[in-house]
DOGUDREN-704938 format. One record per residue (C-alpha): residue number from 1; x, y, z. Coordinates in nm, 3 decimals, decimal comma. Example, Ala and Ser with C-alpha at 12.3 -4.5 7.8 and 13.67 -1.06 7.14 Angstrom:
REM residues 2
+-----+---------+---------+---------+
! pos !      xx !      yy !      zz !
+-----+---------+---------+---------+
!   1 !   1,230 !  -0,450 !   0,780 !
!   2 !   1,367 !  -0,106 !   0,714 !
+-----+---------+---------+---------+
***
This chain:
REM residues 44
+-----+---------+---------+---------+
! pos !      xx !      yy !      zz !
+-----+---------+---------+---------+
!   1 !   6,420 !   2,883 !  -7,023 !
!   2 !   6,789 !   2,788 !  -7,049 !
!   3 !   6,859 !   3,086 !  -7,275 !
!   4 !   6,698 !   3,323 !  -7,025 !
!   5 !   6,897 !   3,175 !  -6,738 !
!   6 !   7,226 !   3,205 !  -6,926 !
!   7 !   7,158 !   3,568 !  -7,018 !
!   8 !   7,068 !   3,643 !  -6,655 !
!   9 !   7,397 !   3,482 !  -6,548 !
!  10 !   7,599 !   3,713 !  -6,773 !
!  11 !   7,650 !   3,489 !  -7,075 !
!  12 !   7,658 !   3,650 !  -7,421 !
!  13 !   7,459 !   3,501 !  -7,709 !
!  14 !   7,672 !   3,430 !  -8,017 !
!  15 !   7,547 !   3,388 !  -8,373 !
!  16 !   7,700 !   3,084 !  -8,544 !
!  17 !   7,716 !   3,272 !  -8,873 !
!  18 !   7,911 !   3,569 !  -8,738 !
!  19 !   8,280 !   3,604 !  -8,659 !
!  20 !   8,313 !   3,575 !  -8,283 !
!  21 !   8,507 !   3,818 !  -8,065 !
!  22 !   8,596 !   3,588 !  -7,777 !
!  23 !   8,760 !   3,759 !  -7,480 !
!  24 !   8,950 !   3,613 !  -7,184 !
!  25 !   8,712 !   3,556 !  -6,894 !
!  26 !   8,408 !   3,575 !  -7,122 !
!  27 !   8,101 !   3,352 !  -7,100 !
!  28 !   7,918 !   3,266 !  -7,420 !
!  29 !   7,653 !   3,043 !  -7,571 !
!  30 !   7,487 !   2,967 !  -7,902 !
!  31 !   7,196 !   2,758 !  -8,022 !
!  32 !   7,146 !   2,543 !  -8,329 !
!  33 !   6,815 !   2,441 !  -8,487 !
!  34 !   6,621 !   2,528 !  -8,171 !
!  35 !   6,724 !   2,187 !  -8,033 !
!  36 !   7,086 !   2,230 !  -7,924 !
!  37 !   7,241 !   2,479 !  -7,685 !
!  38 !   7,617 !   2,507 !  -7,627 !
!  39 !   7,753 !   2,723 !  -7,345 !
!  40 !   8,117 !   2,780 !  -7,252 !
!  41 !   8,342 !   3,000 !  -7,041 !
!  42 !   8,688 !   3,118 !  -7,145 !
!  43 !   8,966 !   3,119 !  -6,888 !
!  44 !   9,152 !   3,433 !  -6,794 !
+-----+---------+---------+---------+
***
């Protein structure tokens, strides 16, 4: 449910194992072990 809501709100799902391309003003989240979700927004 939280994942769906974040995607609907314009957040981008990141993979912990990939190199991230974080952009100013971006909104992102990732999950770990199906039990933890971390979401964050980057300032302009």
